[in-house]
N, C-alpha and C positions, 0 to 999 in steps of 0.2 A: 658618777657622781660629778656636778660643773666643775670641782676641785681638782679632780684628776683630769679630768680631762682639756683645763687649762695648764694645768703643770706640764702635758704631752704638746699642746699647739702652740704655748707661748715661748719665745725665745727673751730671756731677762737681761743677755746679754751680760754685763761684769753687774748684776745685781743681785742681792742675795735671799732668797725665796724665805718667809718665815711661817712658822705654826699658827692656825688660821682656827680656834674655836673661840672667837668671841661674840657680841652680840652689843651693841652699841644702845644708848637710854631709849632712839627711836627705833629698836625693835628691827635693827637691820645687822643681819648676821656676815662678818666677811668670810669669805671662802677663797679669797688668793691676795695674797697679800708679799710687793715683794720692794725691798730697801736697797736704796743705794748710799752712797757717801753725801754726808749734809742732811741727814733724818728726810729725807726724799723718801718716797714711797709712793706705786702704783697699788691701788687697791680695787676691790672688786667685792660688794657687798650684794647678797638678798634680803629679800622682804620678809618677815617672819609670818605675817597675815597674807600674802599672795608669793606663791613659791613660783610663780612665772616673771617674777618682778625683780628687775636687778639693775643696780648703778655701777658706772667706777668712773675714778678720776683719781689726780694726782693732791697728795698734800707734801706738805712741808712742815715739821714739829706740829703734826696734826692738824695744819690750817689747809682748805684747801685754795692751791694754787692753777688749778685750770679746772674748767666746766664739770658736771656732774653729769655725763651722760648716763641716760637710761634706756634700758632694754628690755625686750620681752622673749627675743628667740635667742635661742644661741646656739650660732653657723656660724658657717666658714666666714661670710661677709663679718659678722659681728668680729671675729676672731683677729681680721684683718687690721678692723680699726681699733682694737686693741693694743697691735703689736705695732702699728705708728704710734699708738702714745706711747708707748714702752720707748720706743725706736729715739721721742724726741725727748724723753729725760735720759736716755742715755748721752744722745747728743750734746746735753745742756742747754737744749730750749728753758727750762726751768728753774737753771742754776740760779737767777737771778732775780727773779719773777717774787714781786712782794707778798706777804700775805697778808690778812685783812688786819692783823694785830700792827706788821708794820706800815700797812696805807693811811689806817688810823693816827698811828704816831708821828706820822710825817705829815699830815693833814693840820691836826692840833699844833704839831710845832710852827709850821707853815704859817698860819692864821693866828697865833698866839692864842687861841683860845686854852682857859683856865677846866679843869678838870670838876667839876663839881657830885657826882657819883661815880661809885665802882659797881662789879659787877653784883658782889655781894648785895651790895643796896639794890640793884633793880631786881636779883632773883626775891629777894625777901619781899619786895613790893608785887612783884608780879604775881608770886605764890599765894599772898594773901589775899590776892584781889580774887584771881583764880577761884581759891576755896569760898568765900565771905562775897562778894558782890560780883560775881562773873559777866552779869547785864550792864555794868557802867560801859556809860560811853567814853571813848579815850580817840585821838588824835597823837599821833607825833610826826620829829621830822629829824632826819639823820644827818649829820653833819656833808653826806655826801649829795643831801636834796637839793635843787637847784628852788624847788617852792614848797611852800605849805602848804598844808590838805586845806581845803575849802569845807571840808565837811566831817562830822564825828561819826564813830561804827562801834557796836557794841564788842568789848573784850576778848567774851567767847569765840566770837566769828573771824579774829583778827590770823591767820593761818601764819604771816611772815613771821612771828615773834617767836616762834617755838623754832628758828632758822637763823635768823638775823645773827650780829654778832652787838650784845647790848651795849657794849663800849660805843657803838658807832651813833648812838642815839644823841640827840641836839638837845632836843626836849622832850617831852610829852605830854598832854594836856588831859585831865579829867574832871569830865563833868560829874560835878553831883548830885543832881535830879535823872532818877530814871524812870522815866515811860513806858510802859507796859500796855499792849494795848489787846484788849480781850474779844475774840471774833462772837456777834449775838443774834451769827445767821444773815441769810442775805439782802431782807427788808429792815435791818436795824443799822446804824452806826456801829464799830464797835464802842467795848467800852473803855475808858481810859482811866489807868491808876497812875499816879506820879509819886515817888518816894524820895525823898530826901536823905541822902547819904551823906552829907557834912561833917556831922560830927565824927562818924564811923573814919569818913577818911582822915580826918584832923587826928586820930589817934593813931593813926595806922602810920602816919607819914612821923608823928611826934617818938613813936615807939622804935623804929627804925633811923631817927633823925637824919630824917630826907628832905632837903634843903628846897625851897616851895615860894610861889609868886600864886598870887591869887587874883584872876579876872573877876570882875565885879559885872563885866555886861554880860562874857559870858556860863556865868557862876561854873568856873571851871578852878582847877588848881594848876598851874603848872608848875612839875617837876626838872628840874636844871641840870642837864647831862654835861652842856659847857656852855660856858662864858665869854 
């Protein structure tokens, strides 16, 4: 097993090896986890869907402070790369690295922004939208984005929202008109259907006390993360 191999080939220096029998919400199982002072961790996880797919990274307080490195083959080359990352932890390279939470807090304070949302409200909103109108079109800007997007996309097709920290969302726009196209064959134009979800969206926003503005030109609700 990879766990046993890593225990044998990796030197965690002053780190402490922890038990690894956990699976996170995205179906990655931890197979190696070493901890250092300051709640620094070097972790190796394997996908539950693809047994050959793995990742390793460094976290502090459960948040990434290193890139996420992906691998599909466990060999000496991989073990050397892992050992270099462990040595970087041991030598203090990550001691002053900011977590995403710290980066957000610093940026918000520096820019004088006021928070209008929290993680609970964001999760309630996205869970309800995914369960009831996953074809709704959205666009959003994080506090770290220099430019706003210039187009909308379907909620169900957005992969980034599963992984980013929702606390960095500056604003989110939701168009209440859903347009769907039905193929009628090569010789005929597609059939177009439109559905107006304005009233349903209003009910959701009011139910969870979510602050919003309305853009008449774009026919979209603007959820305010920071102002």
